[in-house]
N, C-alpha and C positions, 0 to 999 in steps of 0.2 A: 504494500500500500504506500503510494507516494502521498505525503501530506505536507502541505506548506501552511504555516501560520503567518499571516500578514499583520504587521503592527506598526505603529508610529515609531517606537523606539524600544530599547531594552533597558531603560533606566530602572533604578531601584523602585520596586512596587510589587504588590500582590500579583498583578496580572503577569508580569515578566517572570516572577518566581514560579508560579504554577505552570505557565507554558513550558518553561525550560525543564522543570522537574518532571512533568508528565512525558514530554518527548524523550528525555534522557532515559526513562525506563525502557524504551524500545530501541535504543541505539544498537544493541547487540543482536536484536532480532533481524535476521536477514530478509524477512518479509516486509520490513519497514524501510522507508527512505525519508526521514524527517528533515525539514529545514524551516528556518524562520527568515522571512523577507521583511525588511524594515524601510521606512521612508526617511528617517533621520538617524544618522550615524551617532552612536553613543557607546560609552563603555557599558558592557552588560553587567547585570546584577550579580552574576556568578559565572564560573567557567562553563563553556558550552562545548560538549563533545560531538557536535554535529554541525552541519553547514548553516551559516548565517550570511545572507547576501542582501545587497541593495535591491530595492523594489524593481529596478530596471530588468532584473533577471526573471521577472514573472512571465515575460514573453516566451521563455523556453520551458515553462513548467506545464506538465499535464498530470492530473491527479486530483486529489481533494484539496481545495484551497479555502482556508478559513480566515476571513477578515475579522479584526477584533475591535474596530471602531469605524465611525462613519467615513472618515477620510480614507482609510485603507479599503473600505467596502466600495467606495466610489471608484477607486482604481481597479479593483477586482472586477466589478461589474462591467467596466468599459474595455477590459482586455479581450482580445479576439482569439484566444487559444482554447483548446479543448480542456476543460476542467470542470469539476463539480464545485460550484460556488456556494459558500455559506457565509453568513454574518453571525458570529458569536457575540451577542450583545452583552459584554462584560459590565458595562457601565451605561446608565441612562443619561448620556452626556448632554442631550438636549434639555434636560431638566436642571442641569448645573450651570450652563452658560448660555448666553444668547445665541440662538441659531435660527436661521430662516426656516419656517415651517415647511414651505414648499420644497426646499432642498432636502430636508430631512425625510419627508414623506416620499419624495421621488426615489430616494435610495432604499428606504424600507419597503416600498411597494414594488420594487423592480422584480419581475418574475424570474430573472436569472439567479437571484439570491434566495437561498433558503435561510430563514431566520431561526437562530438558536438562542434561547434565553438562559440566563444564569440561575434563575430561581422561579418558583411559581408566582411570586409577587411581581417579578420583572415581566413574566409572561403576560400577566393581566394588564400591566401598564402598556406594554408594547402593542398588544392586540387592540386595546382601547384607543391608543394614539394613532395608529396607522390603519386600523380596520383590516388587519391581515393576520392570519393564523401563524403561530410559531410551530415549527416542525418538531421541536424537542426541547427538553430542559437538560442542561449539562452543568453540574456543579464544579467549580474550580478547575476547569479544563480537564476533567476526568476523561482520559483517552478511551477507556472502555465504553463510556456513555457516548462519546463522540462517534465511535465505531457503530454503535447501535443506531444512532440517529442517521448516519450516512448510509447505512445499509438497509434502512427501513423502507 
């Protein structure tokens, strides 16, 4: 399974920690080919034993691609390569900072992206906000739960 997580950066934070921790569990599994694509270069929160690349490398990727924020989701949905596109909504960022409703909803309603919520409460907020169903709930980047959602 080729899996790419697309994020803004790998700075210190829960999201970076859980992404790396979960992907690291599968590094020795020859059936997996994990990588993280980032839009802003930064020092990672911890050592990473797998590939990390700039977002420009998305054009060469085919597999399961999981965006982690609206900025990366916009890039993923606009790329023209063969991949299964997901948006794992780690944070309800449109509630914390000023964002244009039309732009947020355009991304969340894009049929190319399948939405994954972090919790049941996030699921309710997302579905109410964009009037679209979430395809699954995954807690803290749990890779086994991600597999279940992607293969459902």
